[in-house]
N, C-alpha and C positions, 0 to 999 in steps of 0.2 A: 458501382460503389455501394449502393443501397443493398443489393442482393448479397454482396460479399461480406457485409458487416452484420447481416441478420443473424442473430443467435451467437454473436461473438462476445467474448469476455475479455475486457481490457483493464489492466491495472496500472495506475501511476503511483510510484513508490519512491522512497528515498529518505535520507536523514531529516531530522527536524530542521526546519528552516530552508528546505530546498525549494519550496514554492509549489508543492504538488497540489494542494487544495485549490489554489488559484488556477493552475493549469487544468485540473479536472473540470472546473466550471467552464473554462474557455473551450475545452474539447467538446463538452456536452452541448454548448451553444452552437459550435461549428457543425457538429453532427446533425443537430436538429435542423439547421439551415439547409443541410443536404437531404432533407426529407427522410432521415433515418430515425426509426422508432428507438429511442435511447432512454435508459434510466440510469441513475447514478446513486451510489450509497457511500457513506463513510464507514471506516472499519477501525476499531470496534464501534458498533452502534447500529443505527438505522432500524432497529427493532426495539420493542419495549424492554425485552430482556437484555439485549445488547447495550442499550443506553445505560442501564443500571450497572452492568459490568464495567462499562467505560468509566463511570463515576468512581467506582472502587479502584480501578487500575491507575487512574490519573490523579487521584487525591493525594496531595503531598503529605497528609497525615499518616498514610499507610507505609511508613518507612520500613516496617518490619517484614514487608512482603518479600518472599523468596523468589528467585528466578523461576523455579519449577512452578510455583503458584501463578506467576505471570503467564507462563506458557499455557497452563490449563485454562486460565480465565480468558486469555485472548482466543484460544481455540474454541472454547464454549460459545463465545460471542460470534465467532466466525461460522460455526456449525449452524447456529440459530439463523444467522443472516442468509446462509446458503439455502437452508430448508424453507425459510419463510419468504424470502425475496428473490434471491438470485436464480435459483433453479426454476421457479415458475416463470420468471421473465425470459430466461433462455429458451424454455419450452414454447413460449409465445413468439419466438424469433426476434426478440428485442436485443439490441446491443446494450450490454451492461458495462458501465465504467465505474471502477472502484477506487476510492482514495485509501490506499494501503491494502495489503492482503498477506498471504503466507510468507512472502518475501520479507516482510517486516519482522515477523517473529523469528525467522531464520537469522536475520542480521542482528537484531537487538538481543533477544534471549539466547538464541543458538550460538552466535559468534561472540558478541560482546559480553554476554552474561555467562558464557562458558557451559551452557546446557548441552550444546552440540546441535548443529544444523541438521545432521542426519537423523537425530532423535526427534527433532521438531517435525521433519518431513514424514517420518514413520507414523507419528500420531495423526498427522493430517491425512495421510493415505488411508488410515483406518477409519477416519471420521467423515471424510468428504468424498463425494462421488467424482468430483473434478478438482483436485488440489491446486493444479496450475492453470492459469488463464491462457488464452490464445496469444496474448501479447502482454509482456510486462515491461514498462518503461521506467528505468531508474534515473531519477534526476540527481546528478552528482554535484555536490558543493562542499567546499572546505569549511572547517570549523569557524574561521573568522567571519566569513560572509554569512554563514548560517546564524551565528550569534547575533549579528546586526539585524537580522530579519525577524527574530523571535520576539514575542511580546515580553514585557518586563515581568509579568505574572506567570512564571514558569510552572508547568504541571510536574508531577512526580517523575515522569520519564525524562523530561527536559532538564531536570535538576541533577542528573546523574554524573555530571562532570566531563571535562574535556577528554580524559583518557578513555572513558567509556564510549563517548560519541565518536572518537577517532576509530575505535574498533568497529563501531556500527557502520561507519562509512566503508571501512575495509571489508566488512562482511557483505555489504551490498555488492561491491565490485567483484568479490570472489564468487558470489552467487551468480552474477551475470556471466562470468567466465565459464562456469560449470553447467549452467542450465540452458535449455533450448528456449527460443522465442523471447530472449531478454535483450533489450537495447539500452545502452547507457547514453544519456544526453548531458552535456555540460550545462548546469543550471545557474552558473555564475553570470551569464549574460542577461540582458534586459528581458522582461516578460515576453515581449513580442517576438524576439529572436528565438527564445526557447520554445515558444508556442509553434512557430513555423517549423522547427525541427521535429516537434511532436507530430504535426500534420504530415510532414514528409515521411516520417516513420510509419504512421498508420496507412498512408496511401501505398507505400512500398510493400508493407506486410500483407495487405489485403487487396 
């Protein structure tokens, strides 16, 4: 298991409120206990530039921001994270676990925002040495359950309304159908049950 996960790139993604941040932490703890050299990052963020871009993207005051601007800002933060953190870690044979990645921009801006997932992927291919991870786990959850899990103080993306977030969910599921190395897990269950499914998925994949 240790050798098979060396230099592997794993993403946990899904709609707001799916529980991905919690599951990333649990997965990193589990991998560490397996004596696997693992690092994790959130996206956008994890670099000085990325964190500043994150503040701009999620600030509710920036209601005038266009979908195209969102795409470019998310991609800029992603490229910086890849160059500064992810690529060096993979070259050191570390296992990298990310909270969100390209799949998010495809679902949110590409699908729900109408920019086009194909256009998002084209930009990523031009900017990133490895646009897609070795494994992408999509945590699927309906709007009602997701809304109950979100904090009351919603960021700009979380405030976009039910119709938008319904399309986001559809975008993630469509992406999982069309792309390799994607696995969808029902995230409506208890944290422990979802986590067991994630572990089973990782063990099966690698």
